[in-house]
C-alpha positions as CSV (number, residue, x, y, z in Angstrom):
1,M,-22.9,99.4,255.7
2,T,-25.9,97.5,255.3
3,D,-28.9,99.5,254.5
4,A,-30.4,101.3,257.1
5,V,-33.7,102.2,256.2
6,T,-36.5,99.9,254.8
7,D,-38.3,100.3,251.5
8,E,-40.8,102.4,253.1
9,G,-38.1,104.9,254.4
10,A,-38.2,103.7,258.3
11,E,-34.8,103.7,259.9
12,L,-33.7,100.1,261.0
13,E,-32.2,99.6,264.5
14,P,-29.5,99.7,265.4
15,Y,-28.9,102.6,262.8
16,R,-31.7,104.8,264.0
17,H,-29.8,104.7,267.4
18,T,-27.1,107.8,267.8
19,G,-25.0,105.8,270.2
20,Y,-24.7,103.3,267.5
21,L,-23.7,105.7,265.0
22,L,-21.0,107.5,267.2
23,R,-19.4,104.1,268.2
24,R,-19.1,103.0,264.6
25,A,-17.9,106.5,263.6
26,Q,-15.2,106.3,266.3
27,Q,-14.2,103.0,265.2
28,V,-13.7,104.2,261.8
29,H,-11.8,107.2,263.1
30,V,-9.4,105.0,265.4
31,A,-8.7,103.0,262.5
32,T,-8.0,106.0,260.1
33,W,-6.1,107.6,262.6
34,A,-4.0,104.7,263.2
35,R,-2.9,104.3,259.3
36,V,-2.8,107.7,258.6
37,V,-1.3,109.7,261.5
38,S,0.2,107.4,264.1
39,P,-0.4,104.0,265.7
40,D,1.7,105.6,268.8
41,I,0.3,108.8,269.4
42,S,-3.4,108.7,269.6
43,S,-5.8,111.4,269.1
44,V,-6.4,112.3,272.7
45,Q,-2.6,112.7,273.1
46,Y,-2.4,114.7,270.0
47,S,-5.2,116.8,271.5
48,I,-2.9,117.0,274.6
49,L,-0.2,118.6,272.5
50,V,-2.3,121.2,270.9
51,I,-3.7,122.4,274.0
52,L,-0.4,122.5,275.5
53,D,1.1,124.2,272.8
54,R,-1.7,126.9,272.6
55,E,-2.1,127.5,276.5
56,G,1.5,127.0,277.7
57,E,2.2,124.8,280.8
58,L,-0.9,123.7,282.5
59,S,-1.5,122.1,285.8
60,Q,-2.8,118.2,285.5
61,R,-6.0,119.3,286.8
62,E,-6.3,122.1,284.3
63,L,-5.6,119.8,281.3
64,C,-8.1,117.4,282.7
65,D,-10.7,120.0,282.2
66,E,-9.4,121.1,279.2
67,V,-9.3,117.3,277.7
68,D,-12.4,116.3,279.3
69,L,-10.8,113.3,280.9
70,D,-10.7,111.8,284.6
71,R,-7.4,112.4,286.5
72,S,-6.3,108.6,286.6
73,T,-6.7,108.8,282.8
74,I,-4.7,112.0,282.2
75,A,-2.2,110.9,284.7
76,D,-1.6,107.5,282.7
77,L,-1.1,109.6,279.4
78,V,0.7,112.2,280.9
79,A,3.4,109.7,282.3
80,R,3.2,107.8,278.4
81,M,3.9,111.2,277.0
82,E,6.6,112.0,279.4
83,R,8.5,108.8,278.8
84,R,8.4,109.6,275.0
85,G,9.8,113.1,275.6
86,L,6.7,114.8,274.1
87,I,6.1,116.7,277.5
88,A,7.7,117.5,280.7
89,R,6.4,117.7,284.3
90,R,7.8,120.4,286.1
91,R,7.4,122.1,290.0
92,D,5.5,125.2,289.7
93,P,7.9,127.9,291.0
94,A,4.9,129.7,292.7
95,D,3.8,126.8,294.7
96,A,5.9,123.9,295.2
97,R,3.1,121.3,295.8
98,R,1.8,121.9,292.3
99,K,3.1,120.2,289.1
100,T,2.6,121.7,285.7
101,V,2.8,120.0,282.4
102,G,4.5,121.6,279.4
103,L,5.5,120.5,275.6
104,T,9.2,119.7,275.0
105,A,10.7,120.7,272.1
106,H,10.3,117.3,270.6
107,G,6.5,117.6,271.4
108,R,6.3,120.6,269.7
109,A,7.9,119.1,266.8
110,E,5.6,116.2,266.9
111,R,2.4,118.5,267.1
112,M,3.6,120.1,263.9
113,R,4.4,117.1,262.2
114,L,1.5,115.6,262.8
115,Q,-0.9,118.5,261.9
116,P,-1.0,117.6,258.2
117,L,-1.8,114.2,258.8
118,V,-4.7,115.0,261.4
119,D,-6.3,117.4,258.6
120,Q,-5.8,114.1,256.3
121,V,-8.0,112.1,259.0
122,E,-10.7,115.1,259.0
123,D,-11.0,114.7,255.0
124,A,-11.2,111.0,255.2
125,L,-13.9,111.2,257.7
126,T,-15.7,114.2,256.4
127,G,-14.8,114.4,253.0
128,S,-17.9,113.1,251.3
129,L,-19.9,115.8,253.2
130,T,-20.7,119.2,251.9
131,G,-19.5,122.2,253.8
132,V,-22.9,122.4,255.1
133,A,-23.5,119.0,256.2
134,R,-20.0,119.1,258.1
135,D,-20.7,122.1,259.7
136,S,-24.3,120.9,260.8
137,L,-22.7,117.7,262.1
138,R,-20.0,119.6,264.1
139,N,-22.5,121.8,265.4
140,A,-24.8,119.0,266.6
141,L,-22.0,117.3,268.2
142,R,-21.1,120.4,270.1
143,M,-24.7,121.2,271.0
144,M,-24.8,117.5,272.3
145,L,-21.7,117.7,274.6
146,A,-22.8,121.4,275.8
147,Q,-26.1,119.9,277.1
148,R,-24.1,117.1,278.8
149,D,-21.7,119.7,280.4
150,S,-24.6,121.8,281.6
151,A,-26.5,118.6,283.0
152,A,-23.3,117.6,284.7
153,R,-23.0,120.8,286.7
């Protein structure tokens, strides 16, 4: 990265824009994820595996809410993950109109296999930060997302 600050200490554009920094950080994350974890299972797909492992079966709508994706995106992800045998869709026995999504044994095994690799990505992304700086970064991002979520309501 080129110098983001002038000799006088002023931040240069575009480095002073949060969106630019978030986009660049996301690029680094995606590249690191593909190299360390999997070129086939994205971080979003991994989050779906984690949520289903934690929550059990969910409707696609509930899954949308948990991972904060729109219905068409989640439908595409669920279809791809189902084809790979990671998840299965089933009719809800209590409501035949409703389908639920749950982990398969293969999906649970993949989630467990990938978890230490995900930790390696986390270390690669934040390992140069002190614990306080890492926690501050995460808290600031959570606050930004919470503000967006409350404004959307």
